[in-house]
C-alpha positions in Angstrom: 0.0 0.0 0.0 1.3 3.5 -0.9 1.7 6.1 1.8 1.1 9.8 1.4 2.0 12.7 3.7 1.2 15.9 1.9 -0.1 19.2 3.2 -1.0 22.4 1.2 -2.0 25.5 3.1 -2.8 29.1 2.0 -2.9 31.6 4.8 -1.4 34.7 6.4 1.7 34.9 8.6 0.9 35.5 12.2 4.5 36.4 13.2 7.7 37.9 11.9 9.9 35.0 10.6 12.9 34.5 12.9 16.0 32.9 11.3 18.2 30.6 13.4 21.1 28.3 12.5 21.7 24.7 13.8 25.1 23.7 15.2 25.9 22.3 11.8 25.1 25.7 10.2 21.8 24.8 8.6 19.3 27.7 8.4 15.9 27.2 9.9 12.9 29.5 10.2 9.7 28.8 12.1 6.5 30.4 10.8 2.9 30.5 12.1 0.2 30.9 9.6 -3.5 31.5 10.1 -6.0 29.8 7.7 -9.6 31.0 7.8 -12.5 28.7 7.2 -16.1 30.1 6.6 -19.3 28.2 6.5 -23.0 28.5 7.2 -24.4 26.5 10.1 -27.7 24.6 10.2 -29.5 27.7 11.6 -28.3 29.7 8.5 -25.8 31.8 10.6 -22.5 32.5 8.9 -19.5 31.1 10.9 -15.8 31.7 10.7 -12.9 29.8 12.3 -9.2 30.5 12.2 -6.8 27.6 12.4 -3.1 28.2 13.3 -0.3 26.0 11.9 3.3 25.8 12.8 5.6 25.7 9.8 9.3 24.8 9.7 11.4 26.0 6.7 15.0 24.9 6.1 18.1 26.0 4.3 17.9 28.7 1.5 14.1 28.8 1.7 14.5 29.7 5.4 16.8 32.5 4.6 14.5 33.8 1.9 11.5 33.7 4.2 13.4 35.7 6.8 14.5 38.2 4.2 11.2 38.8 2.3 8.2 37.7 4.5 6.5 39.9 7.1 3.7 39.4 9.5 0.3 39.5 7.7 1.8 38.5 4.3 -0.1 35.8 2.4 1.9 32.6 1.7 1.3 29.2 0.2 3.0 26.3 1.9 3.4 22.8 0.5 5.0 20.2 2.7 4.6 17.2 5.1 3.4 16.7 8.6 5.8 15.6 11.3 5.4 15.1 15.1 8.1 16.2 17.6 8.2 14.3 20.9 10.0 15.3 24.1 9.8 15.1 27.8 9.3 18.4 29.6 11.1 19.6 32.7 8.2 18.1 34.8 8.7 14.7 33.2 5.6 14.9 31.1 5.7 13.5 27.6 4.8 16.2 25.1 4.2 16.2 21.4 3.8 18.9 18.7 2.6 18.4 15.2 4.0 20.8 12.6 4.4 21.2 8.8 7.9 20.9 7.3 7.8 23.1 4.2 9.1 21.7 0.9 7.7 24.7 -1.1 7.1 28.2 0.2 5.5 30.5 -2.3 5.0 34.2 -1.5 1.6 35.5 -2.5 0.8 39.2 -3.1 3.1 42.0 -2.1 4.4 42.9 1.4 2.0 45.8 1.6 -0.9 43.4 1.3 -1.9 44.2 -2.3 -2.3 41.2 -4.6 0.4 40.8 -7.2 -0.2 37.2 -8.3 2.4 34.6 -7.9 5.4 33.3 -9.8 5.3 30.3 -12.0 7.0 27.0 -12.6 9.8 27.2 -10.1 7.4 28.4 -7.3 9.1 31.7 -6.8 12.6 30.3 -6.9 12.3 28.9 -3.3 12.5 25.2 -4.1 16.3 25.4 -4.3 16.4 25.4 -8.1 17.3 28.1 -10.6 19.8 30.9 -10.3 21.4 31.7 -7.0 19.4 34.0 -4.7 22.0 36.7 -5.0 21.4 36.9 -8.7 17.6 37.3 -8.2 17.7 39.7 -5.2 16.2 43.1 -5.8 17.9 46.3 -4.9 17.9 47.2 -1.2 14.5 48.5 -0.1 12.8 47.1 -3.2 10.1 44.4 -2.9 10.8 41.3 -5.0 8.5 40.7 -8.0 7.8 37.4 -9.8 10.3 38.4 -12.5 13.0 38.6 -9.8 12.7 34.8 -9.4 12.8 33.8 -13.0 9.2 32.5 -13.4 6.3 33.8 -15.4 3.2 35.1 -13.4 0.7 32.3 -12.7 -2.4 32.0 -10.7 -2.8 29.4 -8.0 -5.3 26.9 -9.4 -7.9 27.0 -6.5 
Protein backbone atom coordinates (compact mmCIF):
# COMPACT_ATOMS: atom_id res chain seq x y z
CA UNK A 1 0.00 0.00 0.00
CA UNK A 2 1.28 3.48 -0.88
CA UNK A 3 1.71 6.12 1.82
CA UNK A 4 1.08 9.84 1.38
CA UNK A 5 2.02 12.68 3.73
CA UNK A 6 1.21 15.92 1.88
CA UNK A 7 -0.09 19.25 3.20
CA UNK A 8 -1.03 22.37 1.25
CA UNK A 9 -1.95 25.55 3.12
CA UNK A 10 -2.76 29.07 1.97
CA UNK A 11 -2.89 31.63 4.77
CA UNK A 12 -1.36 34.69 6.38
CA UNK A 13 1.71 34.90 8.57
CA UNK A 14 0.93 35.47 12.22
CA UNK A 15 4.47 36.40 13.23
CA UNK A 16 7.66 37.88 11.88
CA UNK A 17 9.92 35.03 10.63
CA UNK A 18 12.93 34.47 12.87
CA UNK A 19 16.00 32.92 11.29
CA UNK A 20 18.18 30.56 13.35
CA UNK A 21 21.08 28.26 12.54
CA UNK A 22 21.66 24.72 13.78
CA UNK A 23 25.07 23.70 15.21
CA UNK A 24 25.85 22.26 11.75
CA UNK A 25 25.11 25.72 10.24
CA UNK A 26 21.78 24.85 8.57
CA UNK A 27 19.32 27.73 8.37
CA UNK A 28 15.87 27.15 9.88
CA UNK A 29 12.90 29.51 10.20
CA UNK A 30 9.69 28.80 12.09
CA UNK A 31 6.50 30.43 10.83
CA UNK A 32 2.95 30.46 12.13
CA UNK A 33 0.19 30.88 9.59
CA UNK A 34 -3.51 31.54 10.07
CA UNK A 35 -5.95 29.83 7.72
CA UNK A 36 -9.58 31.00 7.82
CA UNK A 37 -12.54 28.73 7.22
CA UNK A 38 -16.06 30.08 6.56
CA UNK A 39 -19.34 28.16 6.52
CA UNK A 40 -23.04 28.53 7.21
CA UNK A 41 -24.37 26.47 10.10
CA UNK A 42 -27.72 24.60 10.18
CA UNK A 43 -29.46 27.69 11.56
CA UNK A 44 -28.27 29.73 8.55
CA UNK A 45 -25.77 31.75 10.57
CA UNK A 46 -22.47 32.47 8.89
CA UNK A 47 -19.54 31.12 10.92
CA UNK A 48 -15.79 31.70 10.70
CA UNK A 49 -12.93 29.85 12.35
CA UNK A 50 -9.21 30.51 12.17
CA UNK A 51 -6.83 27.56 12.44
CA UNK A 52 -3.15 28.15 13.25
CA UNK A 53 -0.35 26.00 11.87
CA UNK A 54 3.33 25.84 12.81
CA UNK A 55 5.62 25.68 9.77
CA UNK A 56 9.32 24.78 9.73
CA UNK A 57 11.38 25.98 6.75
CA UNK A 58 14.98 24.88 6.08
CA UNK A 59 18.12 26.03 4.27
CA UNK A 60 17.89 28.65 1.47
CA UNK A 61 14.08 28.79 1.72
CA UNK A 62 14.45 29.68 5.42
CA UNK A 63 16.81 32.53 4.59
CA UNK A 64 14.46 33.82 1.87
CA UNK A 65 11.45 33.68 4.22
CA UNK A 66 13.36 35.67 6.82
CA UNK A 67 14.45 38.20 4.21
CA UNK A 68 11.17 38.77 2.34
CA UNK A 69 8.22 37.73 4.51
CA UNK A 70 6.55 39.94 7.10
CA UNK A 71 3.70 39.43 9.55
CA UNK A 72 0.35 39.46 7.72
CA UNK A 73 1.82 38.46 4.35
CA UNK A 74 -0.10 35.80 2.42
CA UNK A 75 1.87 32.61 1.74
CA UNK A 76 1.28 29.20 0.17
CA UNK A 77 2.98 26.27 1.91
CA UNK A 78 3.39 22.78 0.50
CA UNK A 79 5.01 20.21 2.72
CA UNK A 80 4.59 17.23 5.05
CA UNK A 81 3.36 16.70 8.60
CA UNK A 82 5.76 15.64 11.31
CA UNK A 83 5.44 15.12 15.05
CA UNK A 84 8.11 16.18 17.57
CA UNK A 85 8.16 14.29 20.87
CA UNK A 86 10.02 15.26 24.05
CA UNK A 87 9.82 15.10 27.83
CA UNK A 88 9.33 18.45 29.55
CA UNK A 89 11.07 19.60 32.74
CA UNK A 90 8.25 18.08 34.85
CA UNK A 91 8.75 14.65 33.24
CA UNK A 92 5.59 14.87 31.12
CA UNK A 93 5.69 13.47 27.58
CA UNK A 94 4.84 16.24 25.10
CA UNK A 95 4.17 16.23 21.36
CA UNK A 96 3.82 18.93 18.72
CA UNK A 97 2.55 18.43 15.18
CA UNK A 98 3.99 20.80 12.57
CA UNK A 99 4.42 21.16 8.82
CA UNK A 100 7.90 20.85 7.34
CA UNK A 101 7.78 23.06 4.24
CA UNK A 102 9.06 21.71 0.95
CA UNK A 103 7.73 24.68 -1.05
CA UNK A 104 7.14 28.22 0.18
CA UNK A 105 5.46 30.51 -2.32
CA UNK A 106 5.01 34.20 -1.54
CA UNK A 107 1.58 35.54 -2.54
CA UNK A 108 0.81 39.19 -3.14
CA UNK A 109 3.11 41.99 -2.07
CA UNK A 110 4.44 42.89 1.36
CA UNK A 111 2.00 45.83 1.56
CA UNK A 112 -0.91 43.36 1.33
CA UNK A 113 -1.89 44.17 -2.28
CA UNK A 114 -2.34 41.20 -4.58
CA UNK A 115 0.37 40.81 -7.22
CA UNK A 116 -0.24 37.24 -8.32
CA UNK A 117 2.44 34.63 -7.87
CA UNK A 118 5.37 33.35 -9.77
CA UNK A 119 5.31 30.33 -11.97
CA UNK A 120 6.98 27.04 -12.58
CA UNK A 121 9.81 27.23 -10.08
CA UNK A 122 7.40 28.35 -7.33
CA UNK A 123 9.07 31.69 -6.82
CA UNK A 124 12.58 30.29 -6.86
CA UNK A 125 12.32 28.92 -3.34
CA UNK A 126 12.53 25.20 -4.09
CA UNK A 127 16.28 25.39 -4.32
CA UNK A 128 16.43 25.36 -8.12
CA UNK A 129 17.27 28.07 -10.61
CA UNK A 130 19.78 30.85 -10.28
CA UNK A 131 21.44 31.70 -6.97
CA UNK A 132 19.37 33.95 -4.72
CA UNK A 133 21.96 36.73 -4.97
CA UNK A 134 21.37 36.90 -8.73
CA UNK A 135 17.63 37.33 -8.16
CA UNK A 136 17.69 39.66 -5.18
CA UNK A 137 16.16 43.11 -5.77
CA UNK A 138 17.94 46.32 -4.89
CA UNK A 139 17.90 47.21 -1.18
CA UNK A 140 14.48 48.49 -0.12
CA UNK A 141 12.76 47.07 -3.21
CA UNK A 142 10.07 44.38 -2.91
CA UNK A 143 10.78 41.28 -5.04
CA UNK A 144 8.48 40.68 -7.99
CA UNK A 145 7.81 37.37 -9.78
CA UNK A 146 10.30 38.38 -12.47
CA UNK A 147 13.03 38.57 -9.82
CA UNK A 148 12.71 34.83 -9.36
CA UNK A 149 12.82 33.75 -12.98
CA UNK A 150 9.23 32.54 -13.42
CA UNK A 151 6.26 33.85 -15.37
CA UNK A 152 3.21 35.05 -13.45
CA UNK A 153 0.73 32.29 -12.73
CA UNK A 154 -2.42 32.00 -10.65
CA UNK A 155 -2.83 29.39 -7.96
CA UNK A 156 -5.33 26.85 -9.38
CA UNK A 157 -7.87 27.02 -6.55
